[in-house]
C-alpha positions as CSV (number, residue, x, y, z in Angstrom):
1,M,-5.0,31.7,-6.6
2,I,-4.6,35.5,-7.1
3,A,-6.8,37.8,-5.0
4,P,-10.2,38.8,-6.1
5,P,-10.7,41.0,-8.9
6,P,-10.5,44.8,-7.9
7,P,-13.2,47.1,-7.6
8,S,-15.0,47.7,-11.3
9,T,-13.9,51.2,-11.6
10,P,-10.6,52.4,-10.5
11,V,-9.9,54.6,-8.1
12,S,-9.9,58.3,-9.4
13,R,-6.7,59.7,-10.4
14,S,-4.8,56.0,-9.3
15,R,-0.9,56.0,-9.2
16,I,0.1,53.4,-12.2
17,L,4.0,52.1,-11.7
18,I,5.4,51.8,-15.2
19,A,7.9,49.5,-14.5
20,N,9.1,49.9,-17.7
21,R,12.0,52.6,-19.7
22,G,12.2,53.7,-22.9
23,E,9.7,54.1,-25.8
24,I,7.1,51.5,-24.0
25,A,7.2,53.9,-20.7
26,R,6.1,57.1,-23.1
27,R,3.6,55.0,-24.8
28,I,1.5,53.7,-21.6
29,I,2.6,57.2,-19.9
30,R,0.6,59.2,-22.9
31,T,-3.1,56.5,-22.0
32,V,-2.3,56.6,-18.4
33,H,-2.9,60.6,-18.3
34,R,-5.8,60.4,-21.1
35,L,-7.7,58.5,-18.5
36,G,-7.0,60.8,-15.5
37,H,-3.9,59.1,-13.8
38,L,-0.8,59.5,-12.2
39,A,2.3,58.0,-14.1
40,V,4.9,56.9,-12.0
41,V,8.1,55.2,-12.9
42,A,11.5,54.3,-11.5
43,P,14.5,55.0,-13.7
44,A,17.9,53.8,-13.6
45,P,20.3,56.0,-12.7
46,A,21.4,55.9,-17.1
47,D,17.7,57.0,-17.6
48,R,17.5,59.9,-15.2
49,A,17.4,62.4,-18.3
50,A,15.3,59.9,-20.3
51,P,12.5,61.6,-22.0
52,F,9.8,59.3,-19.4
53,V,11.2,60.4,-16.9
54,A,10.4,63.9,-17.8
55,E,6.8,62.7,-19.1
56,A,6.5,61.1,-15.8
57,D,3.9,62.8,-12.9
58,L,6.0,61.1,-9.8
59,V,9.7,59.6,-10.1
60,V,11.3,57.2,-7.8
61,P,14.9,56.8,-8.7
62,L,16.7,53.1,-8.3
63,D,19.7,53.1,-6.9
64,G,21.5,49.5,-8.8
65,E,23.6,50.1,-11.8
66,D,22.7,47.4,-13.7
67,L,19.4,45.6,-15.0
68,A,20.0,43.1,-12.0
69,S,19.0,44.9,-9.5
70,T,17.1,48.0,-11.6
71,Y,14.2,47.1,-14.4
72,L,14.4,43.2,-13.3
73,D,14.7,43.9,-9.1
74,V,11.5,42.6,-8.1
75,D,11.9,44.1,-4.2
76,A,13.3,47.6,-5.5
77,L,10.1,48.0,-7.8
78,L,7.7,46.9,-5.3
79,A,9.7,49.2,-2.5
80,A,9.4,52.4,-5.4
81,A,5.5,51.3,-5.5
82,R,5.1,51.8,-2.2
83,R,7.2,54.7,-1.8
84,A,4.7,56.5,-4.6
85,G,1.7,55.5,-3.1
86,A,0.8,53.3,-6.3
87,D,-2.4,51.7,-6.8
88,A,-1.4,49.4,-10.0
89,V,1.8,48.1,-11.4
90,H,1.7,47.9,-15.7
91,P,5.1,45.7,-17.1
92,G,5.3,47.0,-20.5
93,Y,7.0,44.5,-22.9
94,G,10.2,42.8,-22.1
95,F,11.8,42.5,-18.8
96,L,9.8,41.3,-16.0
97,A,6.4,42.0,-18.0
98,E,5.9,38.1,-18.3
99,N,7.6,37.1,-15.1
100,A,4.7,35.6,-12.8
101,A,6.6,35.9,-9.8
102,F,6.6,39.5,-9.9
103,A,3.2,39.7,-11.2
104,R,2.4,37.7,-7.8
105,A,4.5,40.2,-5.9
106,V,2.2,42.8,-7.4
107,V,-0.8,41.0,-6.1
108,E,0.6,39.5,-3.4
109,A,1.3,43.5,-2.4
110,G,-2.2,44.7,-2.2
111,L,-1.5,46.6,-5.8
112,V,-3.7,45.7,-9.4
113,W,-1.8,43.6,-11.9
114,I,-2.4,45.0,-15.3
115,G,-1.5,42.2,-16.6
116,P,-3.1,38.1,-17.1
117,D,-3.4,36.0,-14.3
118,P,0.1,35.3,-12.9
119,D,-1.0,31.3,-13.1
120,V,-1.6,31.6,-16.7
121,I,2.0,33.6,-16.9
122,A,3.4,30.3,-15.6
123,T,1.4,28.2,-17.5
124,M,2.3,29.9,-21.4
125,G,5.5,30.9,-20.0
126,S,6.3,26.8,-20.6
127,K,6.2,26.3,-24.5
128,I,6.4,22.9,-23.2
129,E,3.1,23.4,-21.2
130,A,1.9,25.6,-23.9
131,R,1.9,23.3,-26.6
132,R,0.3,20.5,-24.3
133,L,-2.7,23.1,-24.0
134,A,-2.9,24.2,-27.7
135,V,-3.7,20.4,-28.5
136,E,-6.1,20.0,-25.9
137,A,-7.8,23.2,-27.7
138,G,-7.5,21.6,-30.6
139,V,-4.7,23.6,-32.1
140,P,-2.4,22.6,-34.2
141,V,1.1,22.6,-33.3
142,V,4.4,21.7,-35.4
143,P,5.6,18.2,-34.8
144,G,8.1,18.1,-32.5
145,R,9.4,15.9,-28.7
146,D,9.3,18.4,-25.3
147,D,9.0,15.2,-23.1
148,I,12.5,14.0,-23.0
149,Q,15.9,16.2,-22.4
150,D,18.6,13.8,-22.5
151,P,20.8,15.0,-25.5
152,A,21.3,10.9,-26.8
153,A,17.8,11.0,-27.2
154,L,17.1,14.7,-28.4
155,A,19.4,13.7,-31.1
156,D,17.3,10.2,-32.5
157,A,14.0,12.5,-31.9
158,A,15.5,14.9,-34.7
159,A,16.3,12.1,-37.0
160,E,12.6,10.8,-36.2
161,I,11.4,14.3,-37.2
162,G,13.3,15.0,-40.1
163,Y,16.1,17.7,-40.4
164,P,16.3,20.5,-40.6
165,V,15.2,21.0,-37.1
166,M,15.0,23.5,-34.6
167,I,15.7,23.7,-31.2
168,K,14.2,26.1,-28.7
169,A,14.7,26.9,-25.0
170,S,11.2,26.3,-23.4
171,A,11.1,29.1,-21.1
172,G,11.3,32.9,-22.2
173,G,11.4,34.3,-26.0
174,G,12.9,37.4,-27.5
175,G,14.7,34.9,-30.1
176,R,17.1,33.3,-27.1
177,G,18.0,29.9,-26.7
178,I,17.3,29.2,-30.3
179,R,19.2,26.9,-33.1
180,V,17.9,25.8,-36.9
181,V,20.2,22.8,-36.9
182,H,20.4,21.2,-40.9
183,D,23.1,18.7,-40.5
184,P,23.1,15.8,-37.8
185,A,26.6,16.2,-37.3
186,D,25.7,19.3,-36.2
187,F,22.9,18.3,-33.7
188,A,25.1,18.0,-30.3
189,A,26.8,21.3,-30.7
190,A,23.7,22.7,-31.3
191,L,22.0,21.6,-28.6
192,A,24.8,22.7,-26.2
193,A,24.8,26.5,-27.2
194,A,21.1,26.5,-27.0
195,R,20.7,24.9,-23.6
196,A,24.2,26.9,-22.6
197,E,22.1,30.4,-23.8
198,A,18.9,29.6,-22.5
199,D,20.3,29.0,-18.9
200,R,22.0,32.6,-19.0
201,S,18.9,34.2,-20.2
202,F,16.1,32.7,-18.4
203,G,17.5,30.3,-15.5
204,D,15.8,26.8,-17.5
205,D,18.0,25.1,-19.9
206,T,14.6,22.6,-21.1
207,V,14.4,22.5,-24.9
208,I,11.7,21.5,-27.4
209,V,13.1,19.8,-30.6
210,E,10.7,20.1,-33.1
211,R,10.6,20.2,-37.3
212,F,11.8,23.8,-38.9
213,I,9.4,25.3,-41.3
214,T,11.7,26.0,-44.4
215,H,9.1,28.3,-45.7
216,P,7.9,30.3,-42.9
217,R,5.9,32.9,-42.3
218,H,5.7,34.4,-38.9
219,V,1.5,35.8,-38.4
220,E,-0.1,36.4,-35.3
221,V,-3.6,37.3,-34.0
222,Q,-4.2,39.9,-31.2
223,I,-6.5,38.5,-28.3
224,V,-8.0,40.8,-25.7
225,A,-10.3,39.5,-23.1
226,D,-11.9,40.5,-19.8
227,R,-12.5,38.9,-16.0
228,H,-15.9,38.0,-17.2
229,G,-15.4,35.7,-19.8
230,T,-15.8,37.5,-23.0
231,V,-12.6,36.6,-25.3
232,V,-12.4,38.8,-28.2
233,D,-9.8,38.7,-31.3
234,L,-8.9,42.1,-33.0
235,G,-7.4,40.5,-36.5
236,T,-4.3,38.9,-37.0
237,R,-0.5,40.8,-37.8
238,D,2.5,39.6,-40.0
239,C,5.6,39.7,-38.2
240,S,7.5,37.7,-41.0
241,V,10.5,40.1,-41.8
242,Q,12.9,39.9,-38.8
243,R,16.9,38.7,-38.4
244,R,17.9,36.3,-35.5
245,H,14.4,35.7,-34.7
246,Q,14.1,39.7,-34.2
247,K,10.9,41.3,-35.9
248,L,11.6,44.1,-38.2
249,M,8.4,45.4,-39.9
250,E,4.8,43.7,-38.5
251,E,2.2,45.1,-40.5
252,A,-2.4,44.3,-39.8
253,P,-3.9,42.8,-40.9
254,A,-1.7,40.2,-42.2
255,P,-2.1,40.2,-45.9
256,G,-1.9,36.9,-48.2
257,L,-4.2,35.2,-46.3
258,S,-7.0,33.2,-47.8
259,P,-10.6,34.1,-46.0
260,A,-10.3,30.8,-44.7
261,S,-7.2,30.7,-43.1
262,D,-7.8,34.1,-41.5
263,E,-11.0,33.0,-39.7
264,A,-9.4,29.6,-38.5
265,L,-6.0,31.7,-37.1
266,R,-8.2,34.0,-35.1
267,A,-10.3,30.8,-34.0
268,A,-7.9,29.1,-32.7
269,A,-6.4,31.6,-30.8
270,V,-9.1,32.8,-29.2
271,A,-9.9,28.6,-28.5
272,L,-6.8,28.4,-27.1
273,A,-7.7,31.8,-24.7
274,R,-10.7,30.2,-23.6
275,R,-9.2,27.1,-22.7
276,I,-6.9,28.6,-20.6
277,A,-9.1,31.4,-19.3
278,Y,-7.5,34.0,-20.5
279,D,-7.7,37.8,-19.8
280,N,-6.9,40.8,-20.3
281,V,-4.2,41.3,-23.7
282,G,-2.3,38.5,-25.2
283,T,-0.9,37.6,-28.3
284,V,-0.8,33.9,-30.0
285,E,1.3,33.6,-32.6
286,F,1.8,31.0,-35.4
287,V,4.1,29.7,-38.0
288,V,2.3,29.3,-41.1
289,D,3.2,27.4,-44.1
290,A,4.2,29.7,-46.8
291,V,3.6,26.4,-49.8
292,T,1.0,24.8,-48.2
293,G,-0.5,27.0,-45.6
294,A,-0.7,25.1,-42.9
295,H,-0.9,26.9,-39.2
296,H,1.0,26.0,-36.3
297,F,0.8,27.1,-32.8
298,L,4.1,28.8,-31.9
299,E,3.7,30.2,-28.4
300,M,1.6,32.9,-26.6
301,N,2.8,36.4,-25.3
302,T,1.1,37.2,-22.1
303,R,1.5,40.8,-22.4
304,L,1.5,43.7,-24.4
305,Q,3.3,43.1,-27.8
306,V,5.7,45.6,-29.3
307,E,3.8,45.9,-32.8
308,H,0.5,46.4,-30.8
309,P,0.2,49.9,-32.7
310,V,-0.4,48.6,-35.8
311,T,-3.9,46.8,-34.8
312,E,-4.9,50.0,-32.6
313,E,-4.4,51.8,-36.2
314,V,-6.9,49.4,-37.6
315,T,-9.5,48.6,-34.6
316,G,-9.3,52.3,-33.4
317,F,-9.6,50.6,-30.1
318,D,-6.3,51.8,-27.4
319,L,-4.9,48.3,-26.3
320,V,-3.1,49.6,-23.3
321,E,-6.7,51.4,-22.6
322,L,-8.2,48.0,-22.7
323,Q,-5.4,46.6,-19.9
324,I,-6.3,49.2,-17.8
325,R,-9.7,48.6,-17.6
326,S,-9.5,44.8,-17.8
327,A,-7.1,44.8,-15.2
328,W,-9.7,47.0,-12.6
329,G,-12.3,44.2,-13.5
330,E,-14.1,46.0,-16.2
331,P,-16.0,44.3,-18.8
332,L,-14.9,44.9,-22.4
333,P,-16.6,47.3,-24.6
334,F,-17.6,44.8,-27.0
335,T,-18.4,41.4,-27.7
336,E,-17.7,40.3,-31.3
337,P,-14.6,41.2,-33.2
338,P,-14.5,44.9,-34.3
339,P,-14.0,45.5,-38.2
340,I,-10.6,46.4,-39.6
341,R,-10.1,49.4,-41.3
342,G,-7.4,50.4,-44.1
343,H,-3.8,49.0,-43.3
344,A,-1.3,49.7,-41.0
345,I,2.8,49.2,-41.0
346,E,5.5,49.4,-38.4
347,V,9.0,49.8,-38.8
348,R,11.4,48.9,-36.0
349,I,14.2,51.6,-35.7
350,N,17.2,50.0,-34.1
351,A,20.5,51.5,-33.3
352,E,22.5,48.8,-35.1
353,D,24.4,48.5,-38.7
354,P,22.7,46.2,-41.1
355,A,26.1,46.7,-43.4
356,A,28.0,45.2,-39.9
357,D,25.7,42.1,-39.6
358,F,23.9,44.0,-37.5
359,A,26.1,45.0,-34.7
360,P,24.6,47.4,-32.3
361,R,25.6,51.2,-32.2
362,T,26.2,53.7,-30.0
363,G,26.0,57.6,-30.1
364,T,24.1,60.6,-29.2
365,V,21.1,61.3,-30.7
366,T,21.9,64.9,-32.3
367,A,18.8,65.7,-34.2
368,L,15.1,63.6,-35.1
369,G,13.1,65.1,-38.3
370,V,10.0,63.1,-38.1
371,P,7.4,63.6,-41.0
372,P,4.3,64.6,-40.2
373,G,0.9,62.2,-40.6
374,V,2.9,59.2,-39.2
375,R,2.7,57.8,-35.7
376,W,6.0,58.4,-33.7
377,E,6.8,55.8,-30.9
378,S,10.1,57.1,-29.5
379,G,12.6,56.3,-26.4
380,V,14.7,59.2,-27.0
381,K,14.8,62.7,-28.2
382,E,17.0,65.2,-29.3
383,G,20.0,65.3,-27.6
384,S,19.8,61.3,-26.1
385,V,22.9,59.6,-25.0
386,V,22.6,55.7,-26.8
387,G,24.4,53.2,-24.5
388,S,25.2,49.4,-24.7
389,L,23.3,48.3,-21.4
390,Y,19.5,48.3,-23.4
391,D,18.6,46.4,-26.4
392,P,18.6,48.9,-29.6
393,L,15.3,49.7,-30.4
394,L,15.1,53.5,-30.1
395,A,11.6,53.9,-32.2
396,K,9.1,52.9,-33.9
397,L,7.8,54.2,-37.0
398,I,3.8,53.2,-38.1
399,V,2.0,54.6,-41.1
400,T,-1.7,53.6,-41.8
401,G,-3.2,53.6,-45.2
402,P,-6.7,52.9,-46.8
403,D,-5.2,49.9,-48.5
404,R,-2.1,47.9,-48.3
405,P,-0.1,49.6,-51.5
406,S,-0.8,52.8,-49.9
407,A,0.4,52.1,-46.3
408,L,3.9,50.9,-48.2
409,A,4.0,54.4,-50.5
410,R,3.3,56.8,-47.5
411,L,5.8,54.2,-45.2
412,A,8.5,55.1,-48.3
413,A,7.6,58.5,-48.2
414,A,8.1,58.6,-44.6
415,L,11.6,57.2,-44.5
416,D,12.7,59.4,-47.0
417,E,11.9,62.8,-45.1
418,L,13.4,60.6,-41.6
419,I,16.1,62.1,-40.3
420,V,17.8,60.3,-37.4
421,A,21.5,61.9,-36.6
422,G,24.1,61.4,-34.6
423,I,23.5,57.4,-34.8
424,V,23.8,54.5,-36.8
425,T,20.3,52.7,-38.0
426,N,18.7,50.5,-39.8
427,T,16.5,52.7,-41.7
428,G,18.0,52.3,-45.1
429,L,17.4,48.7,-44.9
430,H,13.5,49.3,-44.4
431,R,13.5,51.8,-46.8
432,W,15.0,48.8,-49.3
433,L,12.7,46.2,-47.9
434,V,9.6,48.9,-49.2
435,D,11.0,48.2,-52.5
436,Q,11.6,43.9,-52.4
437,P,9.1,42.0,-54.9
438,A,8.4,39.9,-51.9
439,V,7.3,42.6,-49.2
440,R,5.6,44.1,-52.6
441,D,4.0,41.0,-53.5
442,A,3.1,39.9,-49.6
443,A,5.5,37.1,-50.2
444,V,7.8,37.3,-47.4
445,T,8.9,34.3,-45.3
446,T,11.2,34.8,-42.3
447,R,13.9,33.4,-44.0
448,L,14.1,36.5,-46.1
449,L,17.0,38.4,-44.8
450,D,19.0,35.4,-44.9
451,E,18.3,34.6,-49.0
452,T,18.7,38.2,-50.0
453,P,21.6,40.3,-50.6
454,G,21.3,43.0,-48.3
455,P,20.7,46.6,-49.1
456,P,23.9,48.7,-50.6
457,V,25.8,50.3,-48.1
458,G,24.5,54.0,-48.4
459,D,26.5,56.5,-50.7
460,A,28.3,58.5,-48.1
461,A,29.7,61.1,-51.6
462,D,26.6,61.6,-53.1
463,A,25.3,62.3,-49.2
464,A,28.0,65.0,-48.9
465,W,27.1,67.0,-51.9
466,W,23.5,67.5,-50.2
467,A,25.0,68.2,-46.9
468,A,27.8,70.5,-49.0
469,R,24.7,72.4,-50.0
470,A,22.5,72.6,-47.0
471,H,25.6,74.3,-45.0
472,L,26.4,76.8,-47.0
473,D,22.3,77.6,-47.5
474,Q,22.0,78.0,-43.7
475,K,25.3,80.0,-43.7
476,A,23.8,82.5,-46.2
477,A,20.5,82.4,-44.4
478,R,22.9,84.3,-41.4
479,A,24.2,85.9,-43.2
480,A,21.0,87.6,-45.3
481,R,19.9,87.9,-41.4
482,G,22.8,89.8,-40.0
483,P,23.4,93.5,-40.7
484,W,24.9,93.1,-44.0
485,G,22.4,90.6,-45.5
486,A,20.5,93.8,-47.1
487,L,23.6,94.1,-49.1
488,W,24.2,90.7,-50.6
489,R,21.7,91.2,-53.5
490,R,23.4,94.5,-54.3
491,R,26.7,92.9,-54.9
492,F,28.8,94.8,-57.6
493,T,31.0,91.8,-57.9
494,P,29.6,88.5,-58.5
495,H,31.5,85.6,-56.8
496,T,34.4,84.1,-58.9
497,T,36.3,81.6,-56.5
498,P,34.5,78.4,-55.8
499,V,33.8,77.2,-52.1
500,T,35.3,74.0,-51.1
501,V,32.9,72.7,-47.7
502,H,35.5,69.9,-46.0
503,L,33.2,67.3,-44.3
504,R,33.8,64.5,-42.0
505,H,31.0,61.3,-42.3
506,L,30.1,59.7,-39.0
507,D,32.0,56.2,-40.2
508,G,34.9,58.8,-40.3
509,S,35.3,59.2,-44.0
510,E,36.4,62.6,-45.5
511,H,34.6,64.5,-48.2
512,A,36.0,67.4,-49.8
513,V,32.8,69.1,-51.8
514,E,33.9,72.2,-54.6
515,V,30.4,74.1,-54.5
516,P,30.4,76.4,-58.1
517,P,30.5,80.3,-57.2
518,D,26.9,80.8,-58.8
519,D,26.0,77.9,-56.6
520,V,26.4,80.2,-53.4
521,A,23.4,82.5,-52.4
522,P,21.0,82.7,-50.0
523,P,18.0,80.9,-50.3
524,R,14.3,82.6,-50.8
525,G,12.9,82.0,-47.7
526,P,13.9,80.7,-44.2
527,G,16.8,78.5,-44.5
528,P,17.8,74.9,-43.2
529,G,18.4,74.5,-39.4
530,A,15.5,77.2,-38.8
531,G,14.2,76.6,-35.5
532,G,15.0,75.3,-32.0
533,P,15.7,71.8,-31.0
534,S,12.1,69.9,-30.0
535,D,11.5,66.6,-29.6
536,H,11.5,65.4,-33.3
537,R,10.3,68.7,-35.3
538,P,9.8,67.6,-38.9
539,A,12.7,67.7,-41.1
540,D,13.9,70.7,-43.2
541,R,14.6,70.3,-47.0
542,V,17.5,71.7,-49.5
543,V,16.5,71.9,-53.1
544,R,18.5,71.8,-55.6
545,H,19.4,71.0,-59.7
546,R,21.8,68.0,-60.0
547,D,22.0,66.7,-63.5
548,G,19.2,68.6,-65.1
549,V,16.6,67.5,-62.5
550,E,14.9,69.3,-59.4
551,R,15.7,67.3,-56.1
552,G,14.5,67.9,-52.6
553,V,16.2,66.1,-49.6
554,A,15.3,65.9,-46.2
555,C,18.5,67.6,-43.9
556,R,18.8,69.2,-40.6
557,V,21.7,71.7,-40.2
558,D,23.3,72.6,-37.0
559,P,22.2,76.0,-35.8
560,D,25.9,76.9,-35.1
561,G,27.1,75.1,-38.8
562,T,28.7,72.5,-36.9
563,W,27.4,69.5,-38.4
564,V,25.0,68.4,-40.8
565,A,22.6,65.7,-41.3
566,V,20.8,64.5,-44.8
567,A,18.9,61.6,-45.8
568,L,19.3,59.8,-49.0
569,D,17.5,56.3,-50.0
570,G,16.3,56.3,-46.0
571,V,19.8,56.6,-44.4
572,T,20.6,59.5,-42.4
573,H,24.0,60.5,-43.2
574,T,25.9,62.6,-40.4
575,F,28.9,65.2,-41.4
576,T,31.3,67.0,-39.0
577,V,31.8,70.3,-40.5
578,R,35.6,70.6,-40.6
579,E,37.5,73.9,-40.8
580,R,40.7,74.0,-42.7
581,S,42.7,74.6,-40.2
582,E,41.3,70.5,-39.5
583,V,41.6,69.5,-42.7
584,W,45.9,70.9,-43.2
585,A,46.5,69.4,-39.1
586,P,44.5,66.7,-38.6
587,E,44.5,64.9,-35.4
588,A,46.2,61.7,-35.3
589,R,43.4,58.7,-34.9
590,E,43.9,55.2,-34.4
591,G,42.1,52.7,-35.8
592,H,39.8,50.3,-34.2
593,H,41.3,47.4,-36.0
594,H,44.7,46.0,-33.7
595,A,46.5,44.3,-35.8
596,G,47.1,40.8,-34.1
597,A,44.9,41.0,-31.5
598,V,41.0,40.4,-31.4
599,V,39.5,44.0,-30.9
600,A,35.9,45.2,-29.4
601,P,33.8,46.1,-32.7
602,F,31.6,48.4,-30.0
603,P,31.0,49.0,-26.8
604,A,30.3,45.7,-24.7
605,V,30.6,43.7,-21.0
606,V,32.8,40.7,-21.7
607,T,31.0,37.7,-20.7
608,E,32.7,34.7,-21.3
609,V,37.1,34.5,-22.0
610,A,37.2,30.7,-24.2
611,V,40.8,30.7,-24.0
612,T,44.0,31.2,-21.9
613,E,47.7,32.6,-23.0
614,G,49.2,29.6,-24.4
615,D,46.2,28.2,-26.8
616,Q,46.3,27.5,-30.0
617,V,43.2,28.8,-32.3
618,G,41.8,28.5,-35.8
619,A,39.8,30.1,-37.9
620,G,36.5,30.3,-36.8
621,D,37.6,29.6,-33.3
622,V,35.4,31.5,-30.4
623,V,37.7,33.9,-28.1
624,V,35.8,36.3,-26.7
625,V,31.9,36.6,-26.2
626,I,30.7,39.7,-25.2
627,E,27.2,41.4,-24.9
628,A,26.1,45.1,-25.9
629,M,22.0,46.2,-26.3
630,K,20.8,42.4,-25.0
631,M,22.6,40.7,-27.7
632,L,25.5,38.4,-27.2
633,H,28.2,38.1,-29.7
634,S,31.2,35.6,-30.2
635,L,34.5,37.0,-31.4
636,T,36.3,34.6,-33.6
637,A,39.9,34.2,-34.8
638,P,40.0,34.6,-38.7
639,G,43.3,32.1,-38.4
640,A,45.7,29.9,-37.2
641,A,47.2,31.7,-34.3
642,R,48.8,31.5,-30.7
643,V,46.9,33.4,-28.1
644,A,50.1,35.7,-26.5
645,E,48.0,37.6,-24.1
646,V,44.5,37.8,-22.6
647,R,43.9,41.4,-21.4
648,V,40.1,41.0,-20.4
649,A,38.0,38.7,-17.6
650,P,34.1,38.3,-17.6
651,G,32.8,41.2,-16.4
652,D,35.0,43.8,-17.8
653,T,33.3,47.0,-19.7
654,V,34.9,47.5,-22.4
655,E,34.7,50.9,-24.8
656,S,34.9,50.2,-28.9
657,G,38.4,49.1,-30.0
658,R,39.8,47.8,-26.9
659,V,42.2,44.9,-27.3
660,L,40.8,42.2,-25.7
661,V,43.6,39.4,-26.8
662,V,46.5,39.5,-28.5
663,L,47.2,36.6,-30.8
664,A,50.9,36.0,-32.4
665,D,52.1,34.0,-34.8
666,P,51.4,29.8,-34.1
667,D,55.2,28.5,-34.8
668,A,57.0,31.4,-33.9
669,D,56.9,34.6,-31.1
670,P,58.1,37.2,-33.5
671,G,55.9,38.0,-36.7
672,P,52.2,38.3,-35.7
673,A,48.8,37.1,-37.2
674,D,46.6,39.8,-39.0
675,P,43.2,38.8,-37.9
676,R,39.7,40.6,-37.4
677,P,37.6,40.6,-34.9
678,S,34.5,39.0,-36.1
679,T,30.8,38.4,-35.0
680,D,28.8,34.8,-35.0
681,P,25.3,35.6,-36.0
682,A,24.3,31.9,-34.7
683,A,25.4,33.5,-31.3
684,A,23.9,36.8,-31.2
685,P,20.1,35.9,-31.8
686,G,18.5,38.7,-30.2
687,G,17.0,41.0,-27.5
688,E,14.7,41.5,-24.7
689,Q,12.2,42.3,-27.2
690,R,9.8,39.8,-29.2
């Protein structure tokens, strides 16, 4: 049992340690400050310059260099709390947010745990126990088996349930330890892979085998509860747009549900919360059959969700505030569900490349241009360096409208205006999603991105046309503000020579844009790039006639003229402006792909080397497994080859393009094969967030 409830009112100016980082730390800090308390953070060395550290009142740096010795180190976090004189701990989400041992340690240290009872966290952390309790509460569950673990017995159970089936880890979440099996012949390998991943991620390889719903929607219900027995739902959310079991877009309320289905889902969530005597904020997740409308319990998350802002937008309640007040024993300010007003949509801005199978990307955020009138929850600012140690979530963009069509329209407009320069992100995917019929018609299932061809790759050449003009506009604006600016419009001779702007795209492609002489002129007002750096000031615009139509495009230009970023179809294209000397004498560059080798496609940590020198491999055989941004990626051989050399070992940190394994022709020493690195989507189910 946990300690008795703390006093009903928080101590004035309480010190609350936020045992997390990034955008969720900033989000919690905002509410902590609004309530008059002090925010304490304990950053890892890689986060010392992060925005959440600058916004905290007290900072206790951690000394470790990896997750195990920083954000996952219970002793280090409690020591930081003691040094700061903290009164309470808020875990955020991910990391230790659903770690019952951490929650118990916080309470035993005499601190307030801003979350549910640790015993409840432990109970609901086991999907097997959660299924049992859901059945007791009268909540329907997906047909499956959770009472056996013998591989042969599980295979027999899968055949009895009927394929396709899903194998999923009993402990943990976030999409890890999950495999979908369509063919009995693949069951044994999928079971082994799911168990290995579960053991690595959660220290527990127990699994559940259950029927895989072929047309599933992911719908969840937000629950809030206090220590006085009040349990209230705050409506539904739809989180069906996913990749690798990781959510990308969420909205509230869940669209397309009949009144009866909506009521049944909300009643089931409340019934389960009451059955386990839940307190604080939590989410009950369901899989809804898009064909039959039947709903089944999936799991319960005993923490704040990444997508909580959409519920806040349509209810008007601050969920972090409710968490804090509930943790101090205060009653909820309501006993019935509040009315749902309007519609809210959230998209997760990740540092990943949808065109490269969602491979994670690193880099420096050179500019942020966020349109006004939206909610922007960000863990980065201009100048932030994005590495490979943490998951790829950079920010969340949230829009609200009086109804769903207006919210979708607002989202499309916001993505068209959004600038995230210097790094590859998934913003173009989100802009493409807004226009998909399934999204427009609220007919999305979790299979959408598996069954629909992805968005086209952004047109770098088209973007270069706009970038060149933005660059020249900025140069003209600078000249107009200079000592000779007054003479610009009094020239006696017109421009007669075209201006060529040489640009290099972030993807490495080169572009030479020739601007006609009559198109080189200073703007009438402040040009692009005006104003100094900021966290996320609105983007600038370049307005030009093209093909007889005037169009405005969001842009950002470096004040020194060294780079330009423009947004087209939701994709931010970042260009380096190249001087003529660079064009005529380009530097030598070595490509990332090394013939006859498996190379790292991005910075990562080697977790497994599956081959040794002399081994024979075939197409699709796993050679090396790497981890980046909390996702596992299997690098495979694209064809028959012999392993000539292994250059890495588990635990090695590798940069993008590093040769990991050298391959040779399987029959002869010379004549290496031509393998290319590839990632196995099935082995990269997702990161720490869910």
